[in-house]
TIMAR-382229 format. One line per 10 residues: number of its first residue (from 1); their letters; for each residue x, y, z of N, C-alpha, C. Coordinates in steps of 0.001 Angstrom, whole numbers, always signed. Atoms other than C-alpha are relative to their C-alpha. Example, Ala and Ser with C-alpha at 12.3 -4.5 7.8 and 13.67 -1.06 7.14 Angstrom:
<nodes>
1	as	+890 -1190 +0 +12300 -4500 +7800 +900 +1200 +0; -820 -1190 -60 +13670 -1060 +7140 -770 +1090 +730
</nodes>
This chain:
<nodes>
1	mdyaifsenl	+749 -1142 +248 +88 -41 -66 +914 +1105 +164; -696 -1502 +65 +1051 +3662 -868 -659 +920 +1452; +315 -686 -1184 +1168 +5372 +2542 +272 +1422 -132; -123 -1535 -30 +759 +9108 +3039 +1075 +226 +1267; -867 -171 -1027 +2440 +8642 +6402 +579 -1391 +538; -697 +1147 -303 +5148 +5611 +7387 +819 +173 +1285; -1057 +269 -966 +6894 +5088 +10624 +67 -856 +933; -406 +1295 -281 +8584 +2369 +12143 +1147 +383 +1283; -814 +100 -1270 +10169 +2286 +15794 +329 +1522 -19; -593 -1344 -58 +10169 +5984 +15648 +110 +902 +1327
11	dknfrsyhkk	-259 -508 -1348 +11748 +7795 +18629 +296 +1422 -94; -358 -1619 +52 +12360 +11360 +20001 +421 +218 +1345; -428 -437 -1274 +14609 +12064 +23068 +397 +1444 +88; -249 -1402 -260 +15226 +15590 +24489 +851 -37 +1165; -744 +22 -1247 +18069 +16176 +26512 +182 +1579 +755; -186 -1201 -591 +18186 +18968 +29133 +913 -34 +1106; -1167 +31 -775 +20659 +20284 +31448 -453 +580 +1582; +494 -314 -1237 +20160 +20141 +35153 +1205 +390 +1014; -949 -895 -717 +21929 +22517 +37352 -200 -181 +1406; +167 -144 -1503 +22335 +22305 +41211 -2 +1367 +293
21	pgligslssf	+392 -1281 -400 +21092 +25211 +42967 +1513 +617 +493; -923 -609 -775 +23635 +28130 +44372 +1485 +0 -931; -1121 -483 +516 +27119 +29284 +43575 +880 -1252 -279; -1057 +1289 +142 +28907 +25814 +44041 -720 -929 -1183; +395 +708 +1371 +26286 +24305 +41702 +740 +410 -1201; -488 -989 +1156 +27291 +27062 +38985 +1099 -462 -332; -1458 +287 +153 +30915 +26042 +39664 +162 -1307 -764; -232 +1445 +255 +30703 +22355 +39504 -568 -215 -1589; +718 -135 +1369 +28421 +22939 +36257 +1322 -47 -1067; -1125 -14 +891 +31643 +23853 +34383 +978 -1125 -218
31	inrdyivkka	-748 +1288 +99 +33467 +20639 +35086 -1085 -1483 -317; +519 +1015 +434 +30753 +18010 +35015 -1449 +483 -162; +1583 -406 +180 +27055 +18644 +33855 -742 -1118 +70; +979 +878 -373 +24302 +16729 +34647 -927 +41 -1043; +762 -65 +794 +21662 +15848 +31960 -1083 -1033 +109; +1044 +839 +221 +18196 +14658 +31840 -417 -517 -1352; +787 +408 +1175 +16875 +12663 +29106 -1492 -507 +129; +1378 +626 +297 +13177 +12454 +27996 -374 -599 -1080; +656 +1000 +1213 +11749 +9848 +25713 -1381 +870 -324; +1066 -560 +474 +9084 +12120 +24027 -1057 -765 -953
41	vdsfdlripk	+728 +980 +806 +8153 +9550 +21502 +971 -1272 +229; -759 +958 -807 +8969 +6257 +22342 -385 -1480 -1068; +492 +1142 +948 +8819 +3267 +19289 -1355 -107 -759; +1576 -54 +632 +5845 +4619 +17325 +170 -482 -1352; +92 +332 +1674 +4768 +2839 +14305 -1443 +398 -436; +1484 -757 +506 +1892 +4423 +12109 +63 -267 -1349; +89 +442 +1725 +781 +3546 +8592 -1498 +648 -39; +1241 -556 +605 -1808 +6258 +7359 +10 +24 -1586; +245 +127 +1453 -3142 +5581 +3761 -458 +1283 -465; +239 -1589 +713 -3605 +8430 +1424 -1495 +96 -10
51	gqitgllgpn	+1362 -704 +233 -6827 +10303 +1630 -612 -421 +997; +995 +448 -1497 -7788 +9183 +5306 +389 +1441 +845; +25 -819 -1049 -8608 +11843 +7919 +77 -730 +1485; -497 +903 -1333 -6977 +10516 +11304 +141 +1175 +1102; -313 -821 -1594 -7096 +12095 +14822 +1059 -628 +708; -1016 +202 -1093 -4240 +12223 +16886 +4 +718 +1219; +222 -493 -1284 -5015 +12531 +20393 +630 -564 +1020; -943 +351 -1257 -3320 +12521 +23918 -104 +1099 +935; -122 -977 -946 -3182 +14271 +27287 +939 +1194 -396; -1085 -960 +76 -923 +17493 +27426 +1451 -811 +534
61	gagkttlmkm	-1445 +637 -423 +2702 +16178 +27394 +56 -1338 -317; +191 +1586 +558 +1729 +12753 +25821 +1000 -18 -1110; -1006 +156 +1331 +4092 +13453 +22603 -588 +338 -1202; +810 -199 +1268 +1307 +14300 +19975 +657 +1246 -489; -538 -1271 +665 +3017 +17975 +19480 +1194 -708 -840; -1490 +370 +410 +6588 +16338 +18967 -377 -839 -1277; +198 +707 +1062 +4980 +13644 +16625 -198 +1113 -1193; -221 -859 +1144 +3616 +16570 +14472 +984 +823 -594; -1224 -673 +405 +6807 +18323 +14421 +1020 -633 -604; -779 +694 +835 +8637 +15468 +13142 -485 -376 -1520
71	ftgivvpsgg	+1235 +420 +1121 +5702 +14515 +10522 +496 +1229 -988; -235 -1003 +872 +6397 +18206 +9084 +1279 +269 -150; -1379 -216 +332 +10289 +18061 +9385 +507 +1041 +1097; -558 -878 -944 +10482 +20817 +12285 +1057 -577 +919; -629 +677 -810 +11960 +18233 +14677 +736 -985 -398; -212 +1245 +483 +14333 +15583 +13754 +82 -1206 +660; +71 +1436 -543 +13671 +12041 +14861 +1597 -281 +995; -1218 +393 -826 +16328 +10546 +17672 +353 -1436 -973; -377 +1295 +589 +15824 +7181 +15757 -1409 -664 -618; +1031 +560 +720 +13704 +4738 +13634 -266 +899 -1293
81	tlqvvghtps	+362 -344 +1522 +12098 +5273 +10172 -1262 +981 -76; +1157 -913 +14 +9795 +8174 +9134 -106 +248 -1652; +222 -443 +1363 +8679 +8775 +5547 -1875 +802 -102; +1208 -988 +229 +5866 +11503 +4537 -99 +161 -1323; +291 -145 +1573 +4477 +11251 +1090 +1377 -334 -919; -1090 +518 +519 +7645 +9476 +273 +1356 +711 +124; -1267 -797 -324 +10070 +12050 +1649 +433 -238 +1347; -23 -140 -1425 +11982 +12188 +4868 +231 +1358 +467; +336 -1544 -64 +10580 +15333 +6509 +1166 +681 +396; -1124 -765 -360 +13690 +16338 +8322 +1380 +778 -986
91	nrekafrkki	-1060 -688 +1175 +15675 +17030 +5014 -641 +1166 -507; +520 -1493 -37 +13140 +19919 +4556 +434 +196 -1747; -88 -204 +1135 +13288 +19397 +757 -1063 +843 -626; +944 -919 +283 +11325 +21855 -1179 -1199 -621 -669; +1029 +964 +263 +9426 +19082 -2947 -925 -521 +1076; +629 +461 -916 +8529 +17890 +72 -1007 +1176 +782; +812 -1107 -288 +7473 +21351 +1174 -1310 +309 -378; +988 -209 +654 +5120 +21570 -1202 -1184 -1105 +34; +682 +1256 +165 +3418 +18458 -706 -1176 -190 +1438; +632 -123 -1261 +2240 +19383 +3104 -373 +1456 +361
101	alvmgqksql	+277 -1030 -594 +738 +21937 +4971 -274 +162 +1553; +205 +179 -1169 +623 +22744 +8523 -923 +1349 +282; +977 -863 -206 -2438 +24679 +10003 +33 -44 +2011; -148 +163 -1669 -1763 +25673 +13925 -1272 +1090 +421; +1089 -989 -470 -4759 +27136 +15800 +581 +1253 +777; -578 -961 -1006 -2488 +29259 +18093 +921 +863 -560; -1232 -784 +701 -23 +30505 +15309 -536 +446 -1465; +140 -949 +1669 -411 +32658 +11949 +1103 -268 -940; -899 +201 +1295 +1138 +32039 +8684 +5 +1326 -925; +359 -999 +572 -537 +35164 +7446 +616 +1176 +695
111	wwdipamdsf	-688 -1196 -398 +1267 +38539 +7997 -1311 +1054 +546; +1369 -546 -671 -644 +40407 +10512 -504 +1366 -375; +512 -1503 +293 -493 +44196 +9438 -77 +378 -1621; +333 +3 +1187 -1272 +43365 +5747 -1346 -752 -182; +1299 +895 +595 -4452 +42032 +3898 +657 -1552 -444; -289 +1477 +258 -4688 +38479 +3587 +523 -189 -1266; -50 +146 +1307 -4849 +38666 -105 +1640 +360 -552; -1499 -49 +273 -1005 +40068 -240 +502 -1313 +505; -912 +1144 -542 +85 +37142 +2181 -324 -979 -1261; +608 +1081 +1092 -1853 +34701 -646 +803 +179 -953
121	ellqkyyevs	-711 -19 +985 +214 +36257 -3193 +1528 -242 +301; -1104 -64 -375 +3359 +36072 -1416 +138 -1880 -101; +45 +1644 -72 +2482 +32192 -935 -84 -551 -1335; -19 +512 +1491 +1784 +31817 -4676 +1308 -107 -512; -1228 +58 +478 +5193 +32814 -5561 +886 -775 +438; -1083 +1005 -549 +6971 +30678 -3255 -588 -1549 -165; +257 +1372 +332 +5021 +27428 -3909 -65 -224 -1578; -242 -5 +1516 +5089 +28605 -7750 -1303 -568 -440; +1259 +413 +433 +1219 +28216 -8384 -180 +1127 -1106; +297 -932 +994 +304 +29579 -11534 -1155 +1193 +195
131	dedfknkigl	+807 -1144 -297 -1729 +32815 -11946 -1527 -478 -77; +1556 +414 +217 -4943 +30858 -13348 -209 -1095 +1081; +455 +980 -938 -4835 +28019 -10623 -252 +973 +1473; -97 -737 -1313 -4228 +30926 -7953 -1469 +783 +422; +1262 -630 -74 -7274 +33007 -9294 -1081 -1036 +234; +1046 +916 -22 -9490 +29721 -9535 +66 -200 +1731; +248 +227 -1328 -8817 +28629 -5901 -364 +989 +841; +272 -1259 -574 -8925 +31970 -4384 -1477 +227 -57; +1595 -460 +94 -12463 +32576 -5717 -844 -1433 +482; +443 +1058 -563 -13572 +28920 -4942 -33 -185 +1342
141	maelldvskl	+198 -117 -1264 -12596 +29032 -1465 -582 +1215 +862; +563 -1207 -580 -13523 +32253 -691 -1532 +136 +115; +1579 +82 -81 -17097 +31673 -1746 -284 -1113 +893; +194 +1189 -986 -16895 +28193 +236 -1 +541 +1520; -4 -571 -1222 -15869 +30079 +3420 -796 +1213 +230; +479 -1368 +109 -17750 +33232 +2476 +1019 +1002 +1021; -717 -919 -665 -15172 +35311 +3232 +676 +972 -1076; -640 -857 +1498 -14479 +37337 -417 -376 +1218 +532; -150 -1484 -519 -15247 +40669 +1556 +982 +329 +950; -762 -273 -811 -12609 +40017 +3724 +1776 -40 -325
151	lhihvrklsl	-1459 +185 +463 -9413 +39346 +1581 +732 +1157 -162; -822 -1039 +147 -8459 +42941 +1432 -139 +777 +1103; +197 -529 -965 -8950 +43775 +4858 +1415 -366 +892; -1227 +200 -827 -5841 +44013 +7347 -483 -1190 +849; +94 +1231 -1006 -5350 +40524 +9357 -496 +393 +1159; +116 -138 -1261 -5091 +42330 +12546 -1609 +297 +448; +1468 -820 -419 -8823 +44004 +12224 -856 -1291 +33; +1019 +1135 +117 -10457 +40324 +11633 -161 -764 +1257; +18 +832 -1101 -11823 +38127 +14417 +894 -1270 -324; -833 +919 +3 -10360 +35095 +15264 -836 -1138 -979
161	germklelma	+296 +792 +866 -12760 +33048 +13408 -46 +117 -1468; +18 -226 +1357 -12590 +34820 +10317 +1764 -124 -322; -1553 +379 +45 -8460 +34566 +10609 -148 -1438 -147; -201 +1460 +391 -8816 +30716 +10801 -536 +27 -1429; +543 +342 +1592 -10824 +30611 +7506 +991 +332 -916; -1245 -208 +818 -8195 +32511 +5939 +1205 -808 +65; -1509 +1071 -159 -5283 +30326 +7496 -171 -1248 -698; +128 +1127 +494 -7046 +27503 +6140 +198 -176 -1613; -348 -275 +1429 -7072 +29169 +2438 +1278 +94 -331; -1422 +98 +198 -3467 +29878 +2987 +657 -1410 -181
171	sllhspevif	-571 +1241 -153 -2918 +26295 +3625 -29 -756 -1139; +689 +490 +1106 -4602 +24883 +833 +381 +571 -1749; -565 -623 +1381 -3045 +27388 -2167 +610 -1051 -775; -684 +812 +933 -645 +24871 -3266 -459 -1676 -65; +486 +1161 +206 -3017 +21867 -3254 +1052 -1205 +815; -888 +1033 -663 -1038 +19628 -428 -687 -1055 -20; +459 +1254 +27 -1294 +16185 -376 -323 -535 +1594; +229 +436 -1261 -1144 +15656 +3208 -386 +1682 +1171; +21 -1530 -919 -2579 +18683 +6040 -116 -430 +1267; -128 +425 -1277 -1701 +18726 +9334 -858 +1349 +614
181	ldeptigldl	+860 -1111 -828 -4185 +20590 +11551 -64 -157 +1637; -402 -263 -1381 -3106 +21473 +15011 -968 +1014 +700; +1224 -439 -616 -6057 +22311 +17184 -603 +1186 -820; +376 -911 +1036 -7800 +24318 +14125 -1147 +914 +587; +945 -557 -666 -10846 +25441 +16371 +28 +538 +1182; -77 -287 -1285 -9368 +26408 +19483 -220 +1458 +76; +293 -1527 -502 -10884 +29596 +20956 -1307 +565 -855; +1418 -538 +743 -13962 +29755 +18159 -1072 -307 +674; +1144 +411 -581 -17248 +29785 +19146 -785 -1270 -839; +606 +1229 +657 -19573 +27084 +18338 -314 +73 -1827
191	iaqenirkfi	+257 -244 +1342 -20795 +28543 +15023 +1071 -244 -881; -1153 -17 +430 -17249 +29250 +13947 +623 -1343 -244; -354 +1464 +108 -16201 +25528 +14685 -704 -651 -836; +490 +880 +882 -18832 +24089 +12921 +55 +339 -1403; -97 -382 +1412 -18183 +26039 +9773 +1346 -437 -360; -1187 +1000 +638 -14693 +24725 +9651 +22 -1149 -196; +291 +1312 +108 -15587 +21450 +10275 -824 -363 -1332; +559 +299 +1083 -18079 +21702 +7455 +894 +458 -1260; -1055 +181 +867 -15369 +23024 +5309 +845 -687 -616; -1002 +1057 +508 -12751 +20667 +5705 -681 -1485 -290
201	seyhkvhktt	+774 +1281 +443 -15343 +17908 +5328 -161 +104 -1518; +416 -372 +1469 -16433 +19262 +1894 +1159 -40 -648; -1380 +318 +673 -12875 +19534 +793 +426 -1071 -114; -508 +1354 +157 -11878 +16173 +1792 -755 -889 -1215; +666 +392 +737 -14837 +14941 -128 +297 -27 -1561; -354 -617 +1385 -13768 +16640 -3383 +1724 -468 -349; -1546 +148 -38 -9840 +16274 -3154 +493 -1307 +576; -540 +1286 -546 -9393 +13174 -1040 +1572 +252 +470; -1516 -383 -615 -6440 +14959 +928 -259 -781 +1305; -260 +805 -1554 -4982 +13115 +4003 -167 +1154 +893
211	filtshymad	-54 -1185 -1308 -5642 +15114 +7042 +241 -791 +1211; -424 +720 -1309 -3996 +14362 +10428 -455 +1527 +895; +593 -595 -960 -5923 +15798 +13141 +103 +464 +1342; -124 +255 -1736 -5002 +17063 +16808 -1129 +1207 +431; +1103 -940 -829 -7911 +18820 +18938 -318 -602 +1640; +127 +253 -1435 -9123 +19243 +22482 -1394 -312 +171; +1803 -316 +250 -12590 +19614 +21086 -378 -1457 -788; +149 +1090 +563 -13713 +16037 +20588 -1035 -202 -1217; +1150 -105 +1235 -16979 +17148 +18295 +969 +378 -1359; -729 +94 +1234 -13979 +17828 +15681 +427 -1181 -417
221	vqalcsrlvl	-446 +1369 +434 -12687 +14295 +15684 -1309 -764 -195; +981 +600 +483 -16024 +12957 +15742 -826 +383 -1219; +836 -380 +1262 -17350 +14976 +13034 +1124 -158 -1344; -472 -71 +742 -14570 +14605 +10927 +981 -1720 -518; -1137 +1035 +131 -11983 +11396 +11558 -767 -1523 -313; +396 +1436 +102 -12708 +7819 +10417 +968 -779 +1075; -1088 +834 -779 -9699 +6651 +12526 +447 +980 +1266; -622 -699 -1231 -8395 +7720 +15946 +1578 -751 +366; -1335 +379 -530 -4550 +7177 +17187 -31 +824 +1270; -14 -827 -1448 -4203 +7726 +21023 +1540 -240 +309
231	iangkkafdd	-1492 +166 -245 -661 +8443 +22235 -84 +427 +1625; -96 -344 -1298 +408 +8451 +25895 +1390 -593 +502; -1406 -74 +38 +3603 +8781 +27274 +881 -547 -1039; -766 +470 +1144 +5147 +8628 +24061 -350 -1044 -855; +415 +1074 +634 +3574 +5444 +23136 -1389 +142 -735; +1374 +297 +679 +696 +4261 +21005 -819 -669 +819; +881 +609 -852 -2245 +3437 +23163 -1342 -601 -564; +1200 +546 +842 -4826 +2995 +20573 +268 +523 -1378; +117 -255 +1351 -5335 +2740 +16922 -895 -632 -758; +746 +611 +823 -8420 +1890 +15392 -1227 +1136 -267
241	siekfevilg	+1324 -862 +192 -12216 +3442 +14365 -504 +745 +1295; +904 -706 -910 -14005 +5892 +16222 -953 -930 +719; +998 +857 -265 -16566 +3588 +16369 +217 -1251 +1130; -271 +1527 -1060 -14534 +782 +18196 +578 +891 +1490; -651 -858 -913 -12898 +3943 +20287 -1204 -19 +1120; +1103 -224 -661 -16575 +4445 +21705 -361 -1042 +814; +382 +1208 -683 -17366 +971 +22754 +968 -748 +366; -1380 +1106 -459 -13904 -240 +23824 -380 -529 +1376; +80 +187 -1590 -15031 -100 +27559 -1133 -889 +86; +1459 +836 +21 -18427 -2149 +26639 -819 +772 -353
251	nektlffsfk	+1355 -765 +321 -21811 -890 +25939 -739 +764 +918; +293 -957 -675 -22150 +1501 +28395 -563 +1277 -451; +493 -1571 +403 -24274 +4595 +28045 -223 +859 +1118; +323 -1395 -908 -25075 +8043 +29746 -1365 -142 +123; +1482 -426 -578 -28304 +7968 +31540 -61 +1054 +890; -116 -832 -745 -28909 +11131 +32758 -1719 +681 +537; +1165 -597 -602 -31670 +12804 +35261 +105 +1474 +475; +242 -928 -794 -32912 +15862 +36305 -1072 +238 +892; +1110 +203 -1103 -34803 +16485 +39675 -809 +1429 +164; +611 -1129 -208 -37309 +18832 +40653 +555 +966 +1227
261	esidpetrnh	-585 -705 -1173 -35351 +19669 +43862 +1103 -685 +21; -1385 +598 -152 -31660 +18974 +44791 -426 -1311 +749; +36 +976 -698 -30992 +15602 +46061 +1052 +93 +1124; -572 -294 -1234 -29836 +15616 +49705 +1612 -1023 +61; -1096 +1243 +139 -26100 +13910 +50355 -443 -1143 +312; -93 +1356 -662 -27288 +11134 +52515 -855 -906 -1315; +718 +762 +1168 -29501 +10029 +49299 +758 -391 -1168; -1119 +177 +1223 -26681 +10298 +46947 +674 -1278 +125; -559 +1265 -455 -25310 +7531 +48850 -1060 -1501 -369; +1073 +1074 +242 -28188 +5190 +47522 +792 -1114 -1249
271	slfldysaew	-573 +951 +794 -26782 +2050 +45430 -440 +397 -1429; +418 -205 +873 -28768 +3140 +42703 +1093 +1138 -1031; -997 -1202 +397 -25983 +6362 +42252 +1300 -404 -124; -1555 +414 -363 -22924 +4617 +43753 +529 -1081 -907; -388 +1192 +1006 -22964 +1761 +41518 +95 +183 -1209; +147 -395 +1381 -23277 +3630 +38488 +956 +1272 -347; -917 -1015 +323 -20315 +6054 +38582 -798 +1508 +6; +827 -1109 +174 -22614 +9034 +39543 +913 +1215 -119; -578 -1019 +118 -21617 +12373 +38425 -1078 +1131 +49; +1341 -837 -422 -23871 +15140 +39854 +427 +1538 -346
281	netfkgvelr	+314 -1551 +640 -24693 +18715 +38372 -671 +811 +942; +736 -818 -1076 -25585 +21211 +41148 -832 +967 -758; +419 -1008 +831 -26237 +23914 +38612 -1482 -392 -688; +1151 +769 +264 -29148 +21542 +37132 -616 -892 +555; +754 +845 -821 -29945 +19685 +39934 -437 -1445 -590; +128 +1134 +1071 -29032 +16791 +37857 +1272 -1125 +413; -875 +1273 -153 -27033 +13235 +37894 +340 -737 -1501; -699 +1087 +1196 -25142 +11223 +35058 +341 -1371 +525; -235 +1323 -417 -25099 +7503 +35672 +869 -608 -1446; -530 +1022 +1073 -22883 +5052 +33369 -882 -1255 +258
291	vpeeqinsis	+525 +1028 -497 -25046 +2275 +33010 +46 -1128 -1404; +142 +800 +1288 -24866 -964 +30641 -1479 +5 -507; +1266 -326 +935 -27024 -706 +27737 -1350 -1153 +352; +1151 +838 -283 -29241 -3846 +28942 -607 +176 +1452; +668 -470 -1073 -29980 -2343 +32112 -636 +1586 +22; +636 -1379 +225 -31151 +1020 +31066 -1503 +205 +467; +1437 +59 -319 -34864 +264 +31467 -218 -66 +1433; +531 +351 -1272 -34647 -1314 +34737 +592 +1305 +1073; -527 -1021 -673 -32328 +1411 +36154 -903 +1456 -87; +828 -1354 +55 -34647 +4296 +34834 -1221 -237 +768
301	tqvlekfpvl	+1091 +358 -660 -37647 +2473 +36087 +323 +330 +1801; -462 -2 -1346 -36183 +2451 +39561 +97 +1636 +431; +89 -1290 -572 -35128 +6061 +39749 -1121 +829 -68; +1278 -553 +184 -38379 +7203 +38159 -893 -58 +1238; +1036 +467 -839 -40340 +5473 +41036 +422 +540 +1409; -395 -493 -1295 -38102 +6551 +44050 +413 +1446 +217; -445 -1456 +121 -37053 +10205 +42972 -688 +1171 -552; +722 -958 +489 -38616 +13450 +42187 +497 +396 -1322; -707 -443 +1192 -37320 +13261 +38404 -787 +968 -745; +707 -944 +763 -38179 +16248 +36323 +160 -375 -1621
311	qfgtdkmpie	-256 +370 +1322 -36810 +15137 +32861 +1252 -1041 +253; -1386 +959 +426 -34291 +12100 +31719 +41 -590 -1151; -291 +352 +1133 -32842 +10729 +28881 +1113 -787 -153; -1239 +1358 +168 -29856 +8446 +27533 +591 +361 -1405; -925 -303 +1309 -26842 +9129 +25012 +892 -1332 -16; -1314 +885 +220 -23956 +6854 +24067 +1056 +783 +926; -1133 -900 -846 -21024 +7504 +26340 +926 +1117 -652; -917 -944 +812 -19197 +10611 +25310 +1372 -319 -182; -1682 +633 +526 -15790 +9972 +23648 +942 +525 +1216; -754 -799 -1081 -14419 +12593 +26333 +204 -1111 +1204
321	kvmkelmrrp	+74 +985 -1157 -15383 +9998 +29149 +1005 -1441 -568; -846 +1224 +549 -14021 +7079 +26973 +1673 +126 +207; -1408 -527 +305 -10560 +8776 +26394 +702 +44 +1717; -634 +230 -1509 -10282 +9589 +30331 -33 -876 +603; +39 +1703 -410 -11243 +6006 +31188 +1225 -652 -399; -899 +927 +370 -8841 +4598 +28925 +1382 +509 +310; -1311 -657 -471 -6001 +7048 +30009 +460 -418 +1513; -567 +307 -1584 -6308 +5733 +33764 +186 -1442 -294; -294 +1369 +510 -5608 +2267 +32081 +1409 -321 -762; -1467 +65 +798 -1698 +2322 +31136 +261 -1236 -213
331	dfvngek	-180 +1504 +596 -2240 -1621 +30484 -588 -111 -1284; +981 +289 +1124 -4588 -1101 +27772 +547 +539 -1370; -815 -319 +1235 -3164 -1318 +24237 -733 -520 -1006; +748 +526 +1224 -5045 -1433 +21086 -1107 -935 +455; +1386 +546 -102 -8471 -2396 +22758 +211 -1200 +731; -160 +1058 -808 -6969 -5425 +24746 +844 +207 +1095; -902 +85 -1095 -5785 -5959 +28170 +1295 -672 +69
</nodes>
């Protein structure tokens, strides 16, 4: 198979200097320096076929940002094999740079004090995009993202959501084969997030581009990704479909109740709550329970009979809770104990 990304036994170690406190510590460091080695990525194997949207998730410090930087050539691996669209990223060849794009929600590639169109024209020259292709792409993407009236406004005067739309345009001007999206919707309101997701989804349907997405908003992952890779402590902890990830801990669902009045602390110790990982919400006078699917009817009936329920409902276990639970189980790898 022709992979967009191929890694085998990929490692990245960071070495930092550890100095003892005080003058004596400073003087001794000239003679004998102590170093601490941190393994940020450890024997990471990954195969991503062309045209797939993959979510790369993990807690802060897990190693996902280091992975993204190695994939784009910003960081050089300490060991192992890494190929992205047939290139070794750390070589930073111009042919490689033309095949990838990196969009970071917290950093901008657009010049702050000039209109976005000026930045687009600079990128056109750098990536050697023809005038005809440039004009067509700008027109099409500006229409899809509804930013035609923003192209000639200084970037610093635009809202965060407007800037992010233009950042996406900038990253797609040269028709990259692989696009790395690092927190593309961070800080955006719900409407702006939905607009970004819709555009990415529609663009992918037409161009079959490979996307690698990192995000703390699970709605991004659930809306866009067909596959999820979870990294913890530098190692791959899970690699499978979103559907498999959601049910990996069993067939539990979230059963929620809101009450006419607050439930007193003593009543909260009832087995109906304690046995099903109750999470209380004081604001809404409610509770969420994790209940096996086959017990939904039984537990619902018991709660309705015993307590002053105002309304209730059920949903599949949110993916955030699945990931949180999985992270508490370091022995868990690829869905098997």
